[in-house]
N, C-alpha and C positions, 0 to 999 in steps of 0.2 A: 467554354474552357477558359476564356479570358477572365470571366467573372470569378470563377473558382480560384484562378491564380491570384487575382486581386485580393480576394478574401484571405488567401493563404499568406500573402505578403503583409496584410494588415494585422493578421493574427500573430505572425512571427514578430512584428514590430513590438507587440505588447506581451511577448512570451515572458514567462517567469519560471524560476526554479526555487525549490525548497528542499532542505536536506534534514535527515535525522540519522541516529545510530541505534544499534542494538547490541547488547552484551548478555551473556548467560553463563551460569556456572562460574561465577566470578568470586565466590564467597571466601577465598583465602584459606586460612588455617584456624585450628582451634586456639583459643587463648592459652598462654599469653603471647604466642607468636603472631596471630591474627592475619598475617598476609603471606603471600608467596612472591618470590622475586619476579617471576614472569607476569604475575597479576599487576604488580607495581609498574613494570615496564609498559604493559598494555595501557594502564591508566595514563601514563605520560603521553603515549602515542595518541590516545583518544583526544587529549586536549589539542594536540597539533592538528589532527584531522578536523576537530570541531572548529578551529580557527580557519582552516582552509575552506571549509564549506559553510561557515557561519551557522553552526548547529547549536540549537538550544533545547532540543528534545531527544532524550535517550530512553530507550526501552530496556529495562532490567528484568529479564524474563525468567527469574527463578534460580534456586540454589544460591540465595543471596548471602547466606552465612553458613559456613561449614563448621563441624559436620552435623550439628544438632540444632540448627536454627538459633533463635534467641528466645529469651524469656524476659519478663519485666525486670528481673534481677540483674541480668547481664547485658541487656540491649545497649545501654549507654556506651560501654567499652567497645562492643563490636561496631556500632555505628560510627564511633569516632575513629577507630584504628583500621577497620576493614573497609569502610566506605569513605568517610569524609576525608581522611588523610591520603587516600589513594587516588580518588577521582576528583582531582582539583586542578586549578590552573586558571588562566585568563578567561576561558570560555566555560569550562566545566563548573566553576564556582557560580556562574550565572544560569547554568542550565537547569532543566527539570528532569529528574529521573523517575519515570513511570514504572512502578514495580508490580510484579505478581509473584506468588509463592511457588516454589519448587518442592520436590519430595523431601529434601533435607530441611527446608523451612518448616515443613509440617511435623518434623520430629521435635521441634520446639513449640512455641506458642505464636502462631501467625499473628494473632491479635496484638502482640507486642511490636510488630512491624507496621501494622495499620495505623495510619495517621501519626506516625512518629514525628515529634516536633523538630523537624529540620527543614529549612526552607526549600532545599532542592530535592527533597524526598517526597514523592507523590504516590501514595498507596491508600486510597480512601476506603476500599472494600475488597473482599476476596475476588470479586469480578466487577468490572465497571467499564465505561467507555469515555472517551474524550475526543474532541474535534479541534483541528487546527486550521486557521485561515492561512492558506499557502500563497495567496496573492492572485491577481487576475480574476477575482470573484470565485475562486476554486477552494475546495476544502479537502482535507484528509481526515478520516475518522479511524480511530484505533479502538478495537474491542478487546479488552484485556481479560483473560479468563484464568481460572484456577483449575488446571488439568488434573490435579490430584483429587480434588473433590468431585470432579466431573467423571473420571474413569478409574480411580483407585490409585494405590501406591505402587510405585516401581522403585526398586532399590538393588543395591549390590550386596549379596550375601557373601561377605568376605570369608566367613568360616568355610564355606564350601566353594568359594570363588565362582559363584553363579549370579548372573544378572536376572533378577526376577521381574517379569513383566507385570504391568497393571492388570488386575483381574476383575475390576469392577469397583464402583464407589462404596464406601462404608455407609454413607448416609444417602439413601435413595431419594429422599424428599429434597435434600439440598441439591443433589445432582439434577433432578427433574426441574427444580426451580432455575438452575443455571442454564439448562438446555432451553427453557422458555425464554430466558433473558437473551441468550445468544440469537435465537431465531427472530425474536421481536426486534432486536437492534438491527439485524441484517435486513429484515423486511422493511423497516422504516427508514433506512439510511438513504440519504440523497447525496452522499459524499462522492466526489470525483475519484478519489483514491480511498479504498476501503481495506483495512487490515484487521486480521485477527492475530493475537499474540498470546502464546501460552508456553509453559515450560516443556511439556512433552511434544515431540515432533509427530507429525503425521507419518513422514518417511525418514528413516535413518538406516545407514548401512553398518553402523558400528555396534558396540557391545549391547546397548539397550535395545536397539532395533526400532522398527516402526511400531506405532501404537494402534493395536487392532481396532479398538472402539472409535478412535478418531478417524481411521480410514473408513470404517463402516458408517458412522453417523455424522461426523463433522464435515468430511470431504464433500458429500453431496450438497450440503448447505453452502459451502464455499463456492461451489460451481453454480448453484442455482441463483445466488444473489451477487454474482460477479465480483467476488472478493479479489483484490489485487494480489495479496500474498498472505500466507500463513507463516508467521515468524516464530521460531522456537529454538530450544537448546537441548539440555539434558544429556545427550551423548557428548563426551569430550573429544569431539572431532568436528568436521564441518562437511556439509553437502548442499547441493542445489539440484532440485528436481523441477522440471517444467514438462508437463504432459500435453501442453497445447490446448488445454481445456479452460483456460482463463487464469485460475489461481496458480501462483508459483510457490515453491516451498524452500525458502532459504533457512537452513538450520546451521547454527554455529554455537556450540557449547564449549568453546575454548577460552572462556573468560580468564582462567588462571592456570590452565595446563592443556597440553596436547601431547600425545593423542592416544585414544583407544584403538584397539584393533577393529578392522571391518568384519567382525564375526557374523553379522546379520545381513551381509551383502546378498547372499543367495536368496534369502527369504524376501528381501526387499525387491529383488529383481523378478520375483514371481508376481508382484503387485503392479509393476510398471513395465513398459517397454524398455529395452536396453538403451535406446536413444534418448529416453526421458531423463536419465541421470547425466547432467551436464558437467558436474564437478564433484569431487570429494577429496578430502585430505584426511588421512588416518595414519596409523603407525607404519603401515606397509609402504606408503608412497610419500611420506612427508619430506623425504630428501629432495624430491622433485620441486618442492616449494620452499626450499631454503631451511628446512627443519624448524618450522615454527614451534614455539614453546607455549604461546597463548595467542589470542586473537579476538576480533570483534568485526562487526559489519557496519558499513555506512551506505546510505541510500539517498539518491537525489531524484526528486519528482519534477517533471517538466510539464508545462501547460498543454503540450500536444499529446499528453497521456503516456509518454515514455518514462520509465523508471530505470535508473542506473543502480546496479547493486555491486558493491565492492566488498571483498573479503580481505581484511588486513591481518598481518601478523602482529606480534607484540611490539614491533618497531614502527608500525604504521604502514609498512610496505604492502602494496596490493598484490596478493598472491592469485587472485582470480577476480574477474569482473565480467558482467554481462548486462543485458538490458531486457526489459519486458514491457508490455503495454497494458494499461488499464482499459479493460473493455468498457467500463463505464464512460470514460472520456471519449473513447473511439465512437461509441454509440451516440453520445451527445453531440460530438462534432459532425458525425454523419447526418444526424437529424437536423442540426442547424443548417448545414449546407443544403440539404433537401428543401428545407423551408425557404431559404434564401433563393435557391434556384426556382422553386415554385412561384415565389413572389415576383421574381424577375420575369419569368415566362408569362405570368398573368398580366403584368404591366406592359410587356412587349406586345402581347396579344391585343390588349385594349388600345394601345397606340396604333397598331396596324389596322384595327377595325375602324378607329376614328379617322385615320388617314384615308382609308378606302372610301368611307362615307363622304368625306369632303371632296376627294378626287372625283367620285362618281357624280356628286352634285355639280361640280364645276364643269365636267364634260357634258352633262345633260343641259346645263344652262347655255354653254357655248354652242352646242349643236342646235338648240332651239333658236338662238339668236341668228345663227348663220343660215339656217335652212328654212325658216318660216317664210311663206309666200304672202304678199300683201293681199288683202281682201278688196276686190274691185268695187263692190257695193259700198263699202265704207269710204273708199276714196271719192266716189261720185257724190255721196252725201256730204262729205267734207267740202267739196268744190262748190256745191249748190249753196251751202250755208255761207261760204266765204263770199260768193257772188251777191247773195241777198244782203249781206252786211255792207258790201261796197256800194250797193244801190241805195 
């Protein structure tokens, strides 16, 4: 126990933290307006939070430009007014925004967003991964996916006021290619914290609801490969689900507005236990949280495997916070402690064995010296030799 305490104290001495943020459905308005007031307020608050937690990594998980994405012809105006002039400040100007496409982005030309020549915009492909060194020899990996290509288009049919769920990918070959990419990345990952981020949520209580194919096909992979969290948006509300199975599900699609009604709450509760939904904010309960008009999330990773998750409103105020644990870090720490204990026990056993041997040899030698009787014949022979020498 003393040794484990010592290891814990040494580990705590070298503990480290690293933070990042995520935003979704932040795409503002159509040109020439480009932005929404709540979006701009959230952008200002994000710079404040980035300064507080020294954040330089931000996930932008889809619906980056409303309502029809961008094309090569209009991308410059949208990037300048909807993105660059909103998400700015002391920290945000130096940060990297890692983007994926949402359903509204697919109404335009997603390729016009990929590799757009802006230093803080990172969007190399429809799906990709990147890894961050978070200190203390630890890493966080982010697998960024295109959920529209993966499971199909989900949208709001405004004419009939119906939210249409994703019903399957348009291009099966690209979907299969992406599924292979996801599983390969998960299987090969050695990261201490492992994240998957995409536009559609696995679980959501609001108008769009949970995503059937992600529940059926992605969720088992997240559990199998000990993913820390699946981060998403899409529904213009927020929720947090923790089933106690490893991955947690922070969903926040309040990038420029809040909130949709929790129309799919009953359907979601058929997929999870009632206690698994730890938090949600939607139109029916937003008064409890100060009536947020927009929002974003921040995360802090600790070297003991703890992850702090904070939901902020457009002013930066925390309306909900919680913690979870990376099973990858927990397993690694447990394995390291077992190895240390095993090494200590082997060393102690060797020392005890060596001590026992030395002690036994000493006792045997002492007993022999103290209990040995002189041999009379030898004494007589010695006396005769001594007498002859004297003569």
